[in-house]
PDB file of N, H, CA, C and O in Angstrom:
ATOM      1  N   MET A   1     138.557 100.640  67.353  1.00  0.00           N
ATOM      2  CA  MET A   1     137.609  99.759  67.994  1.00  0.00           C
ATOM      3  C   MET A   1     138.113  99.415  69.399  1.00  0.00           C
ATOM      4  O   MET A   1     139.308  99.207  69.612  1.00  0.00           O
ATOM      5  N   LEU A   2     137.201  99.361  70.328  1.00  0.00           N
ATOM      6  H   LEU A   2     136.230  99.530  70.155  1.00  0.00           H
ATOM      7  CA  LEU A   2     137.534  99.050  71.710  1.00  0.00           C
ATOM      8  C   LEU A   2     137.704  97.541  71.880  1.00  0.00           C
ATOM      9  O   LEU A   2     136.814  96.763  71.538  1.00  0.00           O
ATOM     10  N   LYS A   3     138.845  97.145  72.406  1.00  0.00           N
ATOM     11  H   LYS A   3     139.568  97.778  72.684  1.00  0.00           H
ATOM     12  CA  LYS A   3     139.122  95.739  72.687  1.00  0.00           C
ATOM     13  C   LYS A   3     139.098  95.532  74.192  1.00  0.00           C
ATOM     14  O   LYS A   3     139.241  96.487  74.956  1.00  0.00           O
ATOM     15  N   ASN A   4     138.917  94.276  74.623  1.00  0.00           N
ATOM     16  H   ASN A   4     138.801  93.500  74.002  1.00  0.00           H
ATOM     17  CA  ASN A   4     138.897  94.025  76.062  1.00  0.00           C
ATOM     18  C   ASN A   4     139.346  92.614  76.398  1.00  0.00           C
ATOM     19  O   ASN A   4     139.390  91.724  75.549  1.00  0.00           O
ATOM     20  N   ARG A   5     139.677  92.446  77.676  1.00  0.00           N
ATOM     21  H   ARG A   5     139.641  93.169  78.366  1.00  0.00           H
ATOM     22  CA  ARG A   5     140.007  91.121  78.211  1.00  0.00           C
ATOM     23  C   ARG A   5     139.124  90.861  79.430  1.00  0.00           C
ATOM     24  O   ARG A   5     139.558  90.278  80.424  1.00  0.00           O
ATOM     25  N   LEU A   6     137.882  91.307  79.323  1.00  0.00           N
ATOM     26  H   LEU A   6     137.530  91.781  78.515  1.00  0.00           H
ATOM     27  CA  LEU A   6     136.942  91.158  80.430  1.00  0.00           C
ATOM     28  C   LEU A   6     136.720  89.693  80.791  1.00  0.00           C
ATOM     29  O   LEU A   6     136.715  89.345  81.971  1.00  0.00           O
ATOM     30  N   LYS A   7     136.538  88.843  79.805  1.00  0.00           N
ATOM     31  H   LYS A   7     136.542  89.127  78.846  1.00  0.00           H
ATOM     32  CA  LYS A   7     136.276  87.429  80.078  1.00  0.00           C
ATOM     33  C   LYS A   7     137.431  86.801  80.846  1.00  0.00           C
ATOM     34  O   LYS A   7     137.217  86.065  81.810  1.00  0.00           O
ATOM     35  N   GLU A   8     138.646  87.091  80.420  1.00  0.00           N
ATOM     36  H   GLU A   8     138.820  87.689  79.637  1.00  0.00           H
ATOM     37  CA  GLU A   8     139.842  86.546  81.085  1.00  0.00           C
ATOM     38  C   GLU A   8     139.926  87.022  82.539  1.00  0.00           C
ATOM     39  O   GLU A   8     140.167  86.219  83.440  1.00  0.00           O
ATOM     40  N   LEU A   9     139.730  88.308  82.767  1.00  0.00           N
ATOM     41  H   LEU A   9     139.535  88.961  82.035  1.00  0.00           H
ATOM     42  CA  LEU A   9     139.825  88.850  84.124  1.00  0.00           C
ATOM     43  C   LEU A   9     138.677  88.351  84.998  1.00  0.00           C
ATOM     44  O   LEU A   9     138.863  88.088  86.186  1.00  0.00           O
ATOM     45  N   ARG A  10     137.505  88.225  84.412  1.00  0.00           N
ATOM     46  H   ARG A  10     137.354  88.439  83.447  1.00  0.00           H
ATOM     47  CA  ARG A  10     136.357  87.698  85.156  1.00  0.00           C
ATOM     48  C   ARG A  10     136.639  86.261  85.610  1.00  0.00           C
ATOM     49  O   ARG A  10     136.339  85.894  86.746  1.00  0.00           O
ATOM     50  N   ALA A  11     137.211  85.461  84.725  1.00  0.00           N
ATOM     51  H   ALA A  11     137.454  85.759  83.802  1.00  0.00           H
ATOM     52  CA  ALA A  11     137.535  84.069  85.049  1.00  0.00           C
ATOM     53  C   ALA A  11     138.597  83.983  86.145  1.00  0.00           C
ATOM     54  O   ALA A  11     138.536  83.102  87.002  1.00  0.00           O
ATOM     55  N   ARG A  12     139.567  84.893  86.118  1.00  0.00           N
ATOM     56  H   ARG A  12     139.617  85.609  85.422  1.00  0.00           H
ATOM     57  CA  ARG A  12     140.605  84.902  87.154  1.00  0.00           C
ATOM     58  C   ARG A  12     140.024  85.100  88.545  1.00  0.00           C
ATOM     59  O   ARG A  12     140.565  84.606  89.535  1.00  0.00           O
ATOM     60  N   HIS A  13     138.910  85.835  88.607  1.00  0.00           N
ATOM     61  H   HIS A  13     138.471  86.236  87.803  1.00  0.00           H
ATOM     62  CA  HIS A  13     138.251  86.082  89.888  1.00  0.00           C
ATOM     63  C   HIS A  13     137.149  85.057  90.168  1.00  0.00           C
ATOM     64  O   HIS A  13     136.432  85.157  91.164  1.00  0.00           O
ATOM     65  N   SER A  14     137.029  84.090  89.292  1.00  0.00           N
ATOM     66  H   SER A  14     137.611  84.009  88.483  1.00  0.00           H
ATOM     67  CA  SER A  14     136.009  83.036  89.407  1.00  0.00           C
ATOM     68  C   SER A  14     134.592  83.599  89.469  1.00  0.00           C
ATOM     69  O   SER A  14     133.731  83.055  90.160  1.00  0.00           O
ATOM     70  N   PHE A  15     134.357  84.693  88.742  1.00  0.00           N
ATOM     71  H   PHE A  15     135.056  85.135  88.181  1.00  0.00           H
ATOM     72  CA  PHE A  15     133.019  85.269  88.657  1.00  0.00           C
ATOM     73  C   PHE A  15     132.298  84.704  87.448  1.00  0.00           C
ATOM     74  O   PHE A  15     132.889  84.548  86.379  1.00  0.00           O
ATOM     75  N   THR A  16     131.023  84.399  87.618  1.00  0.00           N
ATOM     76  H   THR A  16     130.543  84.526  88.487  1.00  0.00           H
ATOM     77  CA  THR A  16     130.191  84.103  86.452  1.00  0.00           C
ATOM     78  C   THR A  16     129.770  85.438  85.852  1.00  0.00           C
ATOM     79  O   THR A  16     129.947  86.486  86.472  1.00  0.00           O
ATOM     80  N   GLN A  17     129.218  85.398  84.656  1.00  0.00           N
ATOM     81  H   GLN A  17     129.074  84.547  84.152  1.00  0.00           H
ATOM     82  CA  GLN A  17     128.702  86.629  84.063  1.00  0.00           C
ATOM     83  C   GLN A  17     127.610  87.219  84.952  1.00  0.00           C
ATOM     84  O   GLN A  17     127.524  88.437  85.106  1.00  0.00           O
ATOM     85  N   ILE A  18     126.787  86.366  85.530  1.00  0.00           N
ATOM     86  H   ILE A  18     126.857  85.376  85.404  1.00  0.00           H
ATOM     87  CA  ILE A  18     125.696  86.821  86.397  1.00  0.00           C
ATOM     88  C   ILE A  18     126.241  87.510  87.642  1.00  0.00           C
ATOM     89  O   ILE A  18     125.751  88.572  88.025  1.00  0.00           O
ATOM     90  N   GLU A  19     127.244  86.921  88.274  1.00  0.00           N
ATOM     91  H   GLU A  19     127.642  86.058  87.963  1.00  0.00           H
ATOM     92  CA  GLU A  19     127.818  87.508  89.484  1.00  0.00           C
ATOM     93  C   GLU A  19     128.433  88.874  89.215  1.00  0.00           C
ATOM     94  O   GLU A  19     128.224  89.818  89.977  1.00  0.00           O
ATOM     95  N   LEU A  20     129.191  88.973  88.127  1.00  0.00           N
ATOM     96  H   LEU A  20     129.360  88.206  87.508  1.00  0.00           H
ATOM     97  CA  LEU A  20     129.806  90.256  87.790  1.00  0.00           C
ATOM     98  C   LEU A  20     128.740  91.286  87.430  1.00  0.00           C
ATOM     99  O   LEU A  20     128.828  92.447  87.829  1.00  0.00           O
ATOM    100  N   ALA A  21     127.743  90.855  86.681  1.00  0.00           N
ATOM    101  H   ALA A  21     127.672  89.912  86.358  1.00  0.00           H
ATOM    102  CA  ALA A  21     126.659  91.764  86.294  1.00  0.00           C
ATOM    103  C   ALA A  21     125.960  92.345  87.519  1.00  0.00           C
ATOM    104  O   ALA A  21     125.671  93.541  87.561  1.00  0.00           O
ATOM    105  N   LYS A  22     125.689  91.504  88.514  1.00  0.00           N
ATOM    106  H   LYS A  22     125.924  90.532  88.480  1.00  0.00           H
ATOM    107  CA  LYS A  22     125.039  91.985  89.737  1.00  0.00           C
ATOM    108  C   LYS A  22     125.910  93.001  90.462  1.00  0.00           C
ATOM    109  O   LYS A  22     125.406  93.994  90.985  1.00  0.00           O
ATOM    110  N   GLN A  23     127.208  92.757  90.494  1.00  0.00           N
ATOM    111  H   GLN A  23     127.618  91.950  90.069  1.00  0.00           H
ATOM    112  CA  GLN A  23     128.116  93.672  91.184  1.00  0.00           C
ATOM    113  C   GLN A  23     128.141  95.055  90.555  1.00  0.00           C
ATOM    114  O   GLN A  23     128.294  96.056  91.255  1.00  0.00           O
ATOM    115  N   VAL A  24     127.991  95.115  89.241  1.00  0.00           N
ATOM    116  H   VAL A  24     127.867  94.302  88.673  1.00  0.00           H
ATOM    117  CA  VAL A  24     128.094  96.407  88.557  1.00  0.00           C
ATOM    118  C   VAL A  24     126.741  96.967  88.108  1.00  0.00           C
ATOM    119  O   VAL A  24     126.679  98.049  87.523  1.00  0.00           O
ATOM    120  N   GLY A  25     125.661  96.233  88.380  1.00  0.00           N
ATOM    121  H   GLY A  25     125.711  95.354  88.855  1.00  0.00           H
ATOM    122  CA  GLY A  25     124.319  96.754  88.109  1.00  0.00           C
ATOM    123  C   GLY A  25     123.853  96.686  86.671  1.00  0.00           C
ATOM    124  O   GLY A  25     123.136  97.569  86.203  1.00  0.00           O
ATOM    125  N   VAL A  26     124.264  95.625  85.959  1.00  0.00           N
ATOM    126  H   VAL A  26     124.847  94.907  86.339  1.00  0.00           H
ATOM    127  CA  VAL A  26     123.783  95.422  84.587  1.00  0.00           C
ATOM    128  C   VAL A  26     123.279  93.990  84.448  1.00  0.00           C
ATOM    129  O   VAL A  26     123.304  93.229  85.415  1.00  0.00           O
ATOM    130  N   THR A  27     122.828  93.620  83.266  1.00  0.00           N
ATOM    131  H   THR A  27     122.808  94.238  82.481  1.00  0.00           H
ATOM    132  CA  THR A  27     122.352  92.264  83.025  1.00  0.00           C
ATOM    133  C   THR A  27     123.514  91.361  82.605  1.00  0.00           C
ATOM    134  O   THR A  27     124.572  91.836  82.193  1.00  0.00           O
ATOM    135  N   ARG A  28     123.296  90.069  82.718  1.00  0.00           N
ATOM    136  H   ARG A  28     122.436  89.683  83.052  1.00  0.00           H
ATOM    137  CA  ARG A  28     124.279  89.096  82.252  1.00  0.00           C
ATOM    138  C   ARG A  28     124.540  89.283  80.763  1.00  0.00           C
ATOM    139  O   ARG A  28     125.669  89.141  80.296  1.00  0.00           O
ATOM    140  N   GLN A  29     123.485  89.603  80.029  1.00  0.00           N
ATOM    141  H   GLN A  29     122.567  89.719  80.408  1.00  0.00           H
ATOM    142  CA  GLN A  29     123.617  89.794  78.585  1.00  0.00           C
ATOM    143  C   GLN A  29     124.566  90.945  78.271  1.00  0.00           C
ATOM    144  O   GLN A  29     125.338  90.866  77.316  1.00  0.00           O
ATOM    145  N   THR A  30     124.518  92.007  79.062  1.00  0.00           N
ATOM    146  H   THR A  30     123.891  92.071  79.838  1.00  0.00           H
ATOM    147  CA  THR A  30     125.410  93.149  78.842  1.00  0.00           C
ATOM    148  C   THR A  30     126.859  92.722  78.998  1.00  0.00           C
ATOM    149  O   THR A  30     127.709  93.098  78.190  1.00  0.00           O
ATOM    150  N   ILE A  31     127.148  91.932  80.040  1.00  0.00           N
ATOM    151  H   ILE A  31     126.458  91.627  80.695  1.00  0.00           H
ATOM    152  CA  ILE A  31     128.509  91.433  80.240  1.00  0.00           C
ATOM    153  C   ILE A  31     128.930  90.591  79.035  1.00  0.00           C
ATOM    154  O   ILE A  31     130.050  90.729  78.543  1.00  0.00           O
ATOM    155  N   GLY A  32     128.051  89.735  78.567  1.00  0.00           N
ATOM    156  H   GLY A  32     127.142  89.623  78.967  1.00  0.00           H
ATOM    157  CA  GLY A  32     128.347  88.902  77.398  1.00  0.00           C
ATOM    158  C   GLY A  32     128.627  89.731  76.152  1.00  0.00           C
ATOM    159  O   GLY A  32     129.559  89.435  75.404  1.00  0.00           O
ATOM    160  N   PHE A  33     127.827  90.764  75.928  1.00  0.00           N
ATOM    161  H   PHE A  33     127.070  91.005  76.536  1.00  0.00           H
ATOM    162  CA  PHE A  33     128.027  91.629  74.760  1.00  0.00           C
ATOM    163  C   PHE A  33     129.353  92.376  74.848  1.00  0.00           C
ATOM    164  O   PHE A  33     130.036  92.546  73.837  1.00  0.00           O
ATOM    165  N   ILE A  34     129.723  92.823  76.044  1.00  0.00           N
ATOM    166  H   ILE A  34     129.169  92.685  76.865  1.00  0.00           H
ATOM    167  CA  ILE A  34     131.007  93.504  76.219  1.00  0.00           C
ATOM    168  C   ILE A  34     132.145  92.525  75.922  1.00  0.00           C
ATOM    169  O   ILE A  34     133.085  92.858  75.201  1.00  0.00           O
ATOM    170  N   GLU A  35     132.053  91.322  76.482  1.00  0.00           N
ATOM    171  H   GLU A  35     131.289  91.052  77.068  1.00  0.00           H
ATOM    172  CA  GLU A  35     133.107  90.325  76.273  1.00  0.00           C
ATOM    173  C   GLU A  35     133.292  89.991  74.799  1.00  0.00           C
ATOM    174  O   GLU A  35     134.416  89.751  74.358  1.00  0.00           O
ATOM    175  N   LYS A  36     132.212  89.972  74.036  1.00  0.00           N
ATOM    176  H   LYS A  36     131.299  90.167  74.394  1.00  0.00           H
ATOM    177  CA  LYS A  36     132.291  89.660  72.606  1.00  0.00           C
ATOM    178  C   LYS A  36     132.671  90.870  71.763  1.00  0.00           C
ATOM    179  O   LYS A  36     132.880  90.745  70.556  1.00  0.00           O
ATOM    180  N   GLY A  37     132.762  92.039  72.389  1.00  0.00           N
ATOM    181  H   GLY A  37     132.592  92.141  73.369  1.00  0.00           H
ATOM    182  CA  GLY A  37     133.091  93.253  71.645  1.00  0.00           C
ATOM    183  C   GLY A  37     131.923  93.830  70.890  1.00  0.00           C
ATOM    184  O   GLY A  37     132.113  94.651  69.992  1.00  0.00           O
ATOM    185  N   GLU A  38     130.707  93.416  71.234  1.00  0.00           N
ATOM    186  H   GLU A  38     130.553  92.749  71.963  1.00  0.00           H
ATOM    187  CA  GLU A  38     129.511  93.900  70.550  1.00  0.00           C
ATOM    188  C   GLU A  38     128.920  95.135  71.224  1.00  0.00           C
ATOM    189  O   GLU A  38     127.981  95.734  70.702  1.00  0.00           O
ATOM    190  N   PHE A  39     129.460  95.517  72.374  1.00  0.00           N
ATOM    191  H   PHE A  39     130.223  95.030  72.798  1.00  0.00           H
ATOM    192  CA  PHE A  39     128.946  96.663  73.123  1.00  0.00           C
ATOM    193  C   PHE A  39     130.112  97.353  73.811  1.00  0.00           C
ATOM    194  O   PHE A  39     130.915  96.707  74.484  1.00  0.00           O
ATOM    195  N   SER A  40     130.202  98.666  73.639  1.00  0.00           N
ATOM    196  H   SER A  40     129.550  99.191  73.092  1.00  0.00           H
ATOM    197  CA  SER A  40     131.218  99.453  74.331  1.00  0.00           C
ATOM    198  C   SER A  40     130.576 100.088  75.552  1.00  0.00           C
ATOM    199  O   SER A  40     129.645 100.881  75.418  1.00  0.00           O
ATOM    200  N   PRO A  41     131.061  99.750  76.744  1.00  0.00           N
ATOM    201  CA  PRO A  41     130.442 100.271  77.965  1.00  0.00           C
ATOM    202  C   PRO A  41     130.734 101.750  78.173  1.00  0.00           C
ATOM    203  O   PRO A  41     131.699 102.297  77.639  1.00  0.00           O
ATOM    204  N   SER A  42     129.884 102.371  78.954  1.00  0.00           N
ATOM    205  H   SER A  42     129.101 101.927  79.388  1.00  0.00           H
ATOM    206  CA  SER A  42     130.096 103.770  79.332  1.00  0.00           C
ATOM    207  C   SER A  42     131.330 103.867  80.213  1.00  0.00           C
ATOM    208  O   SER A  42     131.839 102.856  80.697  1.00  0.00           O
ATOM    209  N   VAL A  43     131.801 105.071  80.414  1.00  0.00           N
ATOM    210  H   VAL A  43     131.388 105.892  80.020  1.00  0.00           H
ATOM    211  CA  VAL A  43     132.933 105.286  81.317  1.00  0.00           C
ATOM    212  C   VAL A  43     132.554 104.826  82.720  1.00  0.00           C
ATOM    213  O   VAL A  43     133.357 104.193  83.406  1.00  0.00           O
ATOM    214  N   THR A  44     131.345 105.141  83.146  1.00  0.00           N
ATOM    215  H   THR A  44     130.693 105.655  82.589  1.00  0.00           H
ATOM    216  CA  THR A  44     130.887 104.752  84.477  1.00  0.00           C
ATOM    217  C   THR A  44     130.905 103.238  84.640  1.00  0.00           C
ATOM    218  O   THR A  44     131.419 102.731  85.637  1.00  0.00           O
ATOM    219  N   LEU A  45     130.355 102.513  83.681  1.00  0.00           N
ATOM    220  H   LEU A  45     129.938 102.925  82.871  1.00  0.00           H
ATOM    221  CA  LEU A  45     130.339 101.061  83.753  1.00  0.00           C
ATOM    222  C   LEU A  45     131.755 100.504  83.693  1.00  0.00           C
ATOM    223  O   LEU A  45     132.071  99.550  84.404  1.00  0.00           O
ATOM    224  N   SER A  46     132.601 101.076  82.867  1.00  0.00           N
ATOM    225  H   SER A  46     132.344 101.851  82.289  1.00  0.00           H
ATOM    226  CA  SER A  46     133.990 100.631  82.779  1.00  0.00           C
ATOM    227  C   SER A  46     134.700 100.765  84.120  1.00  0.00           C
ATOM    228  O   SER A  46     135.444  99.872  84.523  1.00  0.00           O
ATOM    229  N   LEU A  47     134.472 101.875  84.807  1.00  0.00           N
ATOM    230  H   LEU A  47     133.867 102.600  84.479  1.00  0.00           H
ATOM    231  CA  LEU A  47     135.078 102.089  86.122  1.00  0.00           C
ATOM    232  C   LEU A  47     134.532 101.104  87.150  1.00  0.00           C
ATOM    233  O   LEU A  47     135.278 100.613  87.997  1.00  0.00           O
ATOM    234  N   LYS A  48     133.233 100.814  87.082  1.00  0.00           N
ATOM    235  H   LYS A  48     132.627 101.212  86.393  1.00  0.00           H
ATOM    236  CA  LYS A  48     132.637  99.833  87.992  1.00  0.00           C
ATOM    237  C   LYS A  48     133.229  98.445  87.760  1.00  0.00           C
ATOM    238  O   LYS A  48     133.484  97.707  88.712  1.00  0.00           O
ATOM    239  N   LEU A  49     133.446  98.093  86.492  1.00  0.00           N
ATOM    240  H   LEU A  49     133.239  98.692  85.719  1.00  0.00           H
ATOM    241  CA  LEU A  49     134.049  96.795  86.166  1.00  0.00           C
ATOM    242  C   LEU A  49     135.475  96.721  86.706  1.00  0.00           C
ATOM    243  O   LEU A  49     135.873  95.704  87.275  1.00  0.00           O
ATOM    244  N   ALA A  50     136.241  97.793  86.529  1.00  0.00           N
ATOM    245  H   ALA A  50     135.918  98.619  86.067  1.00  0.00           H
ATOM    246  CA  ALA A  50     137.613  97.818  87.030  1.00  0.00           C
ATOM    247  C   ALA A  50     137.633  97.656  88.546  1.00  0.00           C
ATOM    248  O   ALA A  50     138.478  96.944  89.089  1.00  0.00           O
ATOM    249  N   LYS A  51     136.710  98.312  89.220  1.00  0.00           N
ATOM    250  H   LYS A  51     136.024  98.890  88.779  1.00  0.00           H
ATOM    251  CA  LYS A  51     136.655  98.201  90.677  1.00  0.00           C
ATOM    252  C   LYS A  51     136.275  96.778  91.096  1.00  0.00           C
ATOM    253  O   LYS A  51     136.883  96.219  92.009  1.00  0.00           O
ATOM    254  N   ALA A  52     135.286  96.199  90.441  1.00  0.00           N
ATOM    255  H   ALA A  52     134.793  96.653  89.700  1.00  0.00           H
ATOM    256  CA  ALA A  52     134.838  94.847  90.777  1.00  0.00           C
ATOM    257  C   ALA A  52     135.933  93.820  90.542  1.00  0.00           C
ATOM    258  O   ALA A  52     136.024  92.825  91.261  1.00  0.00           O
ATOM    259  N   LEU A  53     136.768  94.064  89.529  1.00  0.00           N
ATOM    260  H   LEU A  53     136.693  94.872  88.945  1.00  0.00           H
ATOM    261  CA  LEU A  53     137.836  93.130  89.189  1.00  0.00           C
ATOM    262  C   LEU A  53     139.165  93.526  89.826  1.00  0.00           C
ATOM    263  O   LEU A  53     140.194  92.899  89.575  1.00  0.00           O
ATOM    264  N   ASP A  54     139.134  94.562  90.644  1.00  0.00           N
ATOM    265  H   ASP A  54     138.298  95.071  90.848  1.00  0.00           H
ATOM    266  CA  ASP A  54     140.302  95.023  91.391  1.00  0.00           C
ATOM    267  C   ASP A  54     141.503  95.241  90.477  1.00  0.00           C
ATOM    268  O   ASP A  54     142.594  94.722  90.716  1.00  0.00           O
ATOM    269  N   CYS A  55     141.270  96.027  89.422  1.00  0.00           N
ATOM    270  H   CYS A  55     140.384  96.449  89.228  1.00  0.00           H
ATOM    271  CA  CYS A  55     142.352  96.313  88.481  1.00  0.00           C
ATOM    272  C   CYS A  55     142.162  97.701  87.891  1.00  0.00           C
ATOM    273  O   CYS A  55     141.150  98.361  88.126  1.00  0.00           O
ATOM    274  N   ASP A  56     143.143  98.124  87.130  1.00  0.00           N
ATOM    275  H   ASP A  56     143.965  97.588  86.939  1.00  0.00           H
ATOM    276  CA  ASP A  56     143.080  99.400  86.426  1.00  0.00           C
ATOM    277  C   ASP A  56     142.229  99.215  85.172  1.00  0.00           C
ATOM    278  O   ASP A  56     142.223  98.148  84.558  1.00  0.00           O
ATOM    279  N   ILE A  57     141.525 100.254  84.812  1.00  0.00           N
ATOM    280  H   ILE A  57     141.530 101.121  85.311  1.00  0.00           H
ATOM    281  CA  ILE A  57     140.654 100.185  83.629  1.00  0.00           C
ATOM    282  C   ILE A  57     141.445  99.805  82.369  1.00  0.00           C
ATOM    283  O   ILE A  57     140.915  99.144  81.476  1.00  0.00           O
ATOM    284  N   ASN A  58     142.718 100.227  82.304  1.00  0.00           N
ATOM    285  H   ASN A  58     143.148 100.765  83.029  1.00  0.00           H
ATOM    286  CA  ASN A  58     143.550  99.903  81.141  1.00  0.00           C
ATOM    287  C   ASN A  58     143.914  98.427  81.059  1.00  0.00           C
ATOM    288  O   ASN A  58     144.349  97.956  80.008  1.00  0.00           O
ATOM    289  N   GLU A  59     143.744  97.700  82.139  1.00  0.00           N
ATOM    290  H   GLU A  59     143.391  98.082  82.993  1.00  0.00           H
ATOM    291  CA  GLU A  59     143.973  96.258  82.102  1.00  0.00           C
ATOM    292  C   GLU A  59     142.803  95.537  81.439  1.00  0.00           C
ATOM    293  O   GLU A  59     142.951  94.414  80.956  1.00  0.00           O
ATOM    294  N   ILE A  60     141.651  96.182  81.417  1.00  0.00           N
ATOM    295  H   ILE A  60     141.531  97.094  81.809  1.00  0.00           H
ATOM    296  CA  ILE A  60     140.448  95.579  80.823  1.00  0.00           C
ATOM    297  C   ILE A  60     140.264  96.025  79.377  1.00  0.00           C
ATOM    298  O   ILE A  60     140.018  95.204  78.494  1.00  0.00           O
ATOM    299  N   PHE A  61     140.385  97.330  79.139  1.00  0.00           N
ATOM    300  H   PHE A  61     140.585  97.997  79.857  1.00  0.00           H
ATOM    301  CA  PHE A  61     140.052  97.910  77.833  1.00  0.00           C
ATOM    302  C   PHE A  61     141.234  98.630  77.200  1.00  0.00           C
ATOM    303  O   PHE A  61     142.054  99.234  77.892  1.00  0.00           O
ATOM    304  N   TRP A  62     141.309  98.557  75.871  1.00  0.00           N
ATOM    305  H   TRP A  62     140.643  98.067  75.309  1.00  0.00           H
ATOM    306  CA  TRP A  62     142.282  99.335  75.106  1.00  0.00           C
ATOM    307  C   TRP A  62     141.728  99.526  73.699  1.00  0.00           C
ATOM    308  O   TRP A  62     140.836  98.795  73.266  1.00  0.00           O
ATOM    309  N   LEU A  63     142.262 100.510  72.996  1.00  0.00           N
ATOM    310  H   LEU A  63     142.986 101.104  73.347  1.00  0.00           H
ATOM    311  CA  LEU A  63     141.842 100.765  71.624  1.00  0.00           C
ATOM    312  C   LEU A  63     142.673  99.912  70.680  1.00  0.00           C
ATOM    313  O   LEU A  63     143.894  99.824  70.811  1.00  0.00           O
ATOM    314  N   GLU A  64     141.996  99.286  69.730  1.00  0.00           N
ATOM    315  H   GLU A  64     141.004  99.358  69.624  1.00  0.00           H
ATOM    316  CA  GLU A  64     142.686  98.482  68.729  1.00  0.00           C
ATOM    317  C   GLU A  64     143.680  99.367  67.995  1.00  0.00           C
ATOM    318  O   GLU A  64     143.350 100.477  67.577  1.00  0.00           O
ATOM    319  N   GLY A  65     144.894  98.868  67.843  1.00  0.00           N
ATOM    320  H   GLY A  65     145.163  97.967  68.183  1.00  0.00           H
ATOM    321  CA  GLY A  65     145.922  99.653  67.179  1.00  0.00           C
ATOM    322  C   GLY A  65     146.706 100.493  68.172  1.00  0.00           C
ATOM    323  O   GLY A  65     147.759 101.038  67.840  1.00  0.00           O
ATOM    324  N   GLY A  66     146.190 100.596  69.393  1.00  0.00           N
ATOM    325  H   GLY A  66     145.335 100.153  69.663  1.00  0.00           H
ATOM    326  CA  GLY A  66     146.898 101.319  70.447  1.00  0.00           C
ATOM    327  C   GLY A  66     147.719 100.344  71.254  1.00  0.00           C
ATOM    328  O   GLY A  66     147.793  99.159  70.929  1.00  0.00           O
ATOM    329  N   GLU A  67     148.331 100.841  72.303  1.00  0.00           N
ATOM    330  H   GLU A  67     148.271 101.804  72.567  1.00  0.00           H
ATOM    331  CA  GLU A  67     149.133  99.980  73.150  1.00  0.00           C
ATOM    332  C   GLU A  67     148.231  99.120  74.019  1.00  0.00           C
ATOM    333  O   GLU A  67     147.320  99.626  74.674  1.00  0.00           O
ATOM    334  N   GLU A  68     148.485  97.832  74.022  1.00  0.00           N
ATOM    335  H   GLU A  68     149.224  97.421  73.490  1.00  0.00           H
ATOM    336  CA  GLU A  68     147.769  96.896  74.880  1.00  0.00           C
ATOM    337  C   GLU A  68     148.526  96.794  76.190  1.00  0.00           C
ATOM    338  O   GLU A  68     149.753  96.882  76.219  1.00  0.00           O
ATOM    339  N   HIS A  69     147.786  96.607  77.273  1.00  0.00           N
ATOM    340  H   HIS A  69     146.789  96.535  77.249  1.00  0.00           H
ATOM    341  CA  HIS A  69     148.440  96.469  78.574  1.00  0.00           C
ATOM    342  C   HIS A  69     149.305  95.217  78.592  1.00  0.00           C
ATOM    343  O   HIS A  69     148.840  94.129  78.253  1.00  0.00           O
ATOM    344  N   GLU A  70     150.529  95.369  78.976  1.00  0.00           N
ATOM    345  H   GLU A  70     150.907  96.253  79.251  1.00  0.00           H
ATOM    346  CA  GLU A  70     151.454  94.236  79.059  1.00  0.00           C
ATOM    347  C   GLU A  70     151.563  93.790  80.503  1.00  0.00           C
ATOM    348  O   GLU A  70     151.663  94.623  81.403  1.00  0.00           O
ATOM    349  N   GLU A  71     151.545  92.484  80.737  1.00  0.00           N
ATOM    350  H   GLU A  71     151.463  91.807  80.005  1.00  0.00           H
ATOM    351  CA  GLU A  71     151.680  91.963  82.098  1.00  0.00           C
ATOM    352  C   GLU A  71     153.100  91.568  82.380  1.00  0.00           C
ATOM    353  O   GLU A  71     153.405  91.106  83.480  1.00  0.00           O
TER     354      GLU A  71
END
């Protein structure tokens, strides 16, 4: 299962769900579903999120049971 820390990284940048959604071209609901783990984004959307949050994609997403990004 795909895990993420999108909410944490979004908060660090002081983005609302709406602001981040506009930057990457999706709805606020999509951001919410990703944050709750109810939706796995496409590779394209994942890359857009990483760019918007100025981080590596592995800092946002990892597979459960796999290695989590350590800070």
